[in-house]
C-alpha positions as CSV (number, residue, x, y, z in Angstrom):
1,M,17.5,-16.7,-17.6
2,T,16.9,-20.3,-17.2
3,N,13.8,-21.8,-19.7
4,E,11.6,-23.4,-16.7
5,R,9.1,-23.9,-19.1
6,L,11.2,-26.3,-21.0
7,R,12.4,-27.4,-17.4
8,G,8.8,-28.5,-16.6
9,A,7.6,-29.9,-19.8
10,M,10.4,-32.4,-19.5
11,A,9.6,-32.9,-16.2
12,A,6.1,-33.8,-16.9
13,A,6.7,-36.1,-20.0
14,N,9.3,-37.5,-17.5
15,L,12.0,-37.0,-19.8
16,T,15.6,-36.3,-18.4
17,K,17.9,-33.9,-20.3
18,H,20.0,-37.1,-21.5
19,A,16.5,-38.9,-22.7
20,L,15.4,-36.1,-24.6
21,A,18.8,-35.4,-26.3
22,E,18.7,-39.0,-27.8
23,R,15.4,-38.4,-29.1
24,L,16.4,-35.4,-30.9
25,D,19.9,-36.9,-32.0
26,V,21.6,-34.0,-30.4
27,S,23.8,-33.5,-27.2
28,T,22.9,-33.6,-23.7
29,K,24.8,-30.1,-23.6
30,T,22.4,-28.6,-26.3
31,V,19.7,-29.5,-24.1
32,E,21.4,-28.3,-21.3
33,R,22.2,-24.7,-23.2
34,W,18.0,-24.5,-24.1
35,I,17.3,-25.1,-20.1
36,T,20.1,-23.0,-18.7
37,Q,20.9,-20.3,-21.0
38,D,17.2,-19.9,-22.4
39,R,18.7,-20.6,-26.2
40,C,16.0,-21.1,-29.0
41,P,16.8,-24.2,-31.2
42,H,16.4,-23.9,-35.1
43,P,12.8,-24.2,-36.3
44,S,13.0,-28.0,-37.3
45,L,14.3,-29.0,-34.1
46,R,11.6,-26.8,-32.1
47,L,8.6,-28.4,-34.0
48,E,10.3,-31.9,-32.8
49,V,10.8,-30.9,-29.1
50,S,7.2,-29.4,-29.2
51,R,5.7,-32.6,-30.8
52,V,7.8,-34.9,-28.1
53,L,6.8,-33.0,-25.7
54,G,3.2,-32.2,-26.5
55,R,3.8,-28.4,-26.3
56,D,3.4,-26.0,-28.4
57,E,6.3,-24.3,-29.4
58,T,5.5,-20.7,-28.7
59,Y,4.6,-21.8,-25.2
60,L,8.5,-23.3,-24.6
61,W,9.8,-20.3,-26.3
62,P,7.3,-17.1,-25.8
63,Q,10.6,-15.1,-27.2
64,L,8.9,-16.5,-30.6
65,L,6.0,-14.3,-29.8
66,A,7.8,-10.9,-30.0
67,G,6.9,-9.5,-33.3
68,S,9.5,-6.5,-33.1
69,R,12.4,-5.6,-31.0
70,S,10.8,-3.5,-28.6
71,A,8.3,-6.6,-27.6
72,A,11.6,-8.5,-27.5
73,A,13.0,-5.6,-25.2
74,S,9.7,-5.8,-23.1
75,L,9.5,-9.7,-22.5
76,S,13.3,-9.6,-21.1
77,E,12.1,-6.4,-18.5
78,L,10.4,-9.0,-16.6
79,V,12.4,-10.4,-14.0
80,Q,10.0,-12.8,-11.9
81,I,6.2,-13.1,-11.2
82,W,5.1,-14.1,-8.1
83,P,1.2,-15.0,-7.8
84,T,0.6,-13.7,-4.2
85,R,2.3,-10.4,-2.5
86,P,3.5,-12.5,0.5
87,E,5.4,-14.9,-1.8
88,V,7.7,-12.1,-2.7
89,P,10.8,-12.7,-0.5
90,H,11.5,-9.7,2.2
91,E,15.2,-9.8,0.6
92,V,13.9,-9.0,-3.1
93,W,12.2,-5.8,-1.3
94,R,15.4,-5.2,1.3
95,T,17.4,-5.4,-1.7
96,V,15.4,-3.0,-4.2
97,M,15.2,-0.5,-1.3
98,R,18.9,-1.0,0.0
99,Q,20.1,-0.6,-4.1
100,A,18.3,3.0,-4.5
101,G,20.6,5.7,-5.0
102,E,18.2,8.3,-6.8
103,E,14.9,7.9,-6.7
104,I,12.0,5.8,-5.0
105,D,8.4,6.0,-5.7
106,V,5.2,4.5,-4.1
107,L,1.9,4.1,-5.3
108,V,-0.9,2.3,-2.8
109,Y,-3.9,3.1,-0.9
110,A,-2.7,1.8,2.4
111,G,0.8,-0.4,1.9
112,G,0.7,-1.3,5.5
113,F,3.2,-4.4,5.0
114,L,5.4,-1.4,4.0
115,V,5.7,0.1,7.4
116,E,4.7,-2.8,9.5
117,S,7.0,-6.0,8.4
118,L,9.8,-3.8,5.9
119,D,10.7,-0.7,8.5
120,F,9.7,1.2,5.6
121,A,9.6,4.8,7.8
122,N,13.6,4.3,8.8
123,V,14.4,3.0,5.4
124,I,13.0,6.8,3.8
125,R,15.0,8.7,6.4
126,I,18.3,6.6,5.8
127,K,17.3,7.4,1.8
128,A,16.2,11.2,2.2
129,N,19.5,11.7,4.5
130,A,21.3,9.8,1.7
131,G,20.1,12.5,-0.9
132,V,17.5,10.3,-2.9
133,R,14.2,11.7,-4.0
134,I,11.3,10.0,-2.3
135,R,7.6,10.3,-3.8
136,I,4.5,8.4,-1.9
137,L,1.2,8.5,-2.7
138,L,-1.5,7.0,-0.5
139,G,-5.2,6.6,-0.7
140,E,-7.7,9.7,1.1
141,S,-9.4,7.7,3.2
142,D,-12.9,9.0,2.7
143,S,-12.7,9.1,-1.1
144,P,-15.3,7.0,-2.6
145,E,-12.8,5.3,-4.6
146,V,-11.0,4.1,-1.2
147,L,-14.6,3.5,-0.1
148,A,-15.5,1.6,-3.0
149,R,-12.7,-0.8,-2.7
150,S,-13.3,-1.6,0.7
151,R,-16.6,-2.9,0.2
152,E,-15.2,-4.6,-3.2
153,E,-12.9,-6.5,-1.0
154,G,-14.6,-6.9,1.9
155,L,-11.7,-5.1,3.6
156,P,-14.0,-2.5,6.2
157,S,-10.9,-1.7,7.5
158,L,-9.0,-0.4,4.6
159,P,-9.7,3.7,5.1
160,Q,-8.3,3.3,8.3
161,R,-4.9,1.5,7.0
162,C,-4.6,4.6,4.9
163,L,-4.9,6.8,7.7
164,S,-2.3,4.6,10.3
165,T,0.1,4.2,7.6
166,L,-0.1,8.3,7.0
167,E,0.4,8.0,10.6
168,Y,3.5,6.3,10.6
169,L,5.0,8.0,8.0
170,R,4.0,11.6,9.0
171,E,7.8,11.5,10.7
172,T,9.2,11.5,7.6
173,M,7.3,14.5,5.8
174,D,10.1,17.4,6.9
175,L,13.0,15.0,5.8
176,P,14.5,16.9,2.8
177,M,13.8,14.8,-0.6
178,V,10.2,13.5,0.7
179,D,7.4,13.9,-0.8
180,I,4.0,12.4,0.4
181,R,0.7,13.0,-1.1
182,T,-2.8,11.5,-0.9
183,H,-5.0,10.5,-3.9
184,R,-8.2,9.7,-4.9
185,T,-7.6,7.2,-8.1
186,P,-9.0,4.0,-9.2
187,L,-6.1,1.5,-7.9
188,Y,-5.4,-0.6,-10.9
189,N,-2.0,-1.6,-9.7
190,S,0.0,-0.9,-6.8
191,I,3.6,0.8,-8.1
192,Y,6.7,0.0,-6.5
193,R,9.7,2.0,-8.0
194,F,13.5,1.9,-7.0
195,D,15.2,3.2,-9.6
196,D,15.4,1.0,-12.5
197,S,13.5,-1.9,-10.6
198,M,9.7,-2.0,-10.3
199,L,7.5,-4.1,-7.9
200,V,4.0,-4.1,-9.6
201,N,1.2,-5.5,-7.9
202,T,-1.6,-6.0,-9.8
203,H,-5.5,-5.4,-8.4
204,S,-8.7,-7.8,-9.5
205,F,-12.2,-6.9,-8.4
206,G,-13.2,-8.7,-5.2
207,A,-9.4,-9.7,-4.2
208,Y,-7.0,-8.2,-1.8
209,A,-3.6,-6.6,-2.7
210,A,-2.2,-9.3,-0.7
211,K,-3.4,-12.4,-3.0
212,S,-2.7,-10.8,-6.3
213,P,-0.1,-11.4,-8.2
214,V,3.4,-9.2,-8.1
215,Q,5.5,-8.2,-11.1
216,H,9.6,-7.4,-10.5
217,L,10.5,-5.2,-13.7
218,Q,14.1,-3.9,-14.7
219,N,13.9,-1.3,-17.1
220,V,15.4,-2.4,-20.3
221,P,16.7,0.2,-23.2
222,G,13.9,-0.4,-25.6
223,G,11.4,-2.0,-23.4
224,R,8.0,-0.5,-22.8
225,L,6.6,-2.4,-19.7
226,F,8.4,-0.5,-17.2
227,S,7.9,3.4,-18.4
228,Y,4.1,2.1,-18.9
229,Y,4.1,2.0,-15.0
230,R,6.1,4.6,-14.6
231,D,3.8,6.7,-16.8
232,S,0.8,5.8,-14.8
233,F,2.8,6.7,-11.6
234,E,3.5,10.5,-12.9
235,A,-0.2,10.7,-14.2
236,V,-1.9,9.8,-10.6
237,W,0.9,12.2,-9.1
238,R,-0.4,15.0,-10.7
239,T,-3.8,14.9,-9.2
240,G,-2.5,14.2,-5.6
241,R,-2.8,16.3,-3.0
242,P,0.0,17.7,-0.5
243,A,-0.8,15.1,3.0
């Protein structure tokens, strides 16, 4: 995994790899490894790099903040983060869907982009027939929680969009391995799990889900982020009602 923070700090300081290496009296290959392999220098060198670039060493190497093995593992769970949902490439969605071989879990209110842009109903048919367990939670359109979110986001069509997605997916309800439920919980995160890969779309007051950040997580032994969101899905699933 490349160290984009270090690369960006060097660019901001107008320093090439060769120039930084000269300032620190190390080889250019050493600086290259810091960037391309996310190697962490020895403490004395870290301090010197921080001084030259004018950045705190924990900013350049955030793994220094990982005070335990589980914290370090959790840091490695984060594959990528995008500032808004439309910036997640469609190929990322298609890849995680295609690779799912055991289970798919989706927690949303409407999730209209899945059926409108990613042909999710067809994905469900293909995966269900291949023996993949699929569980989907959609917002209960007339619930106080969905109506409140509709007002908060200035999105009066949200209840109808919940119903629309349900209609799109209705034809998949009788397929083996498919279970679709509605829920009336406050939605803090939309969760999309595909085996050991997960995309988490965070929610903030007054902002559309589409304009909110998305994290791509990969389950890693000892990590806690993936299991944290998986447990959240399970908690909502227990409250859900058959669609």
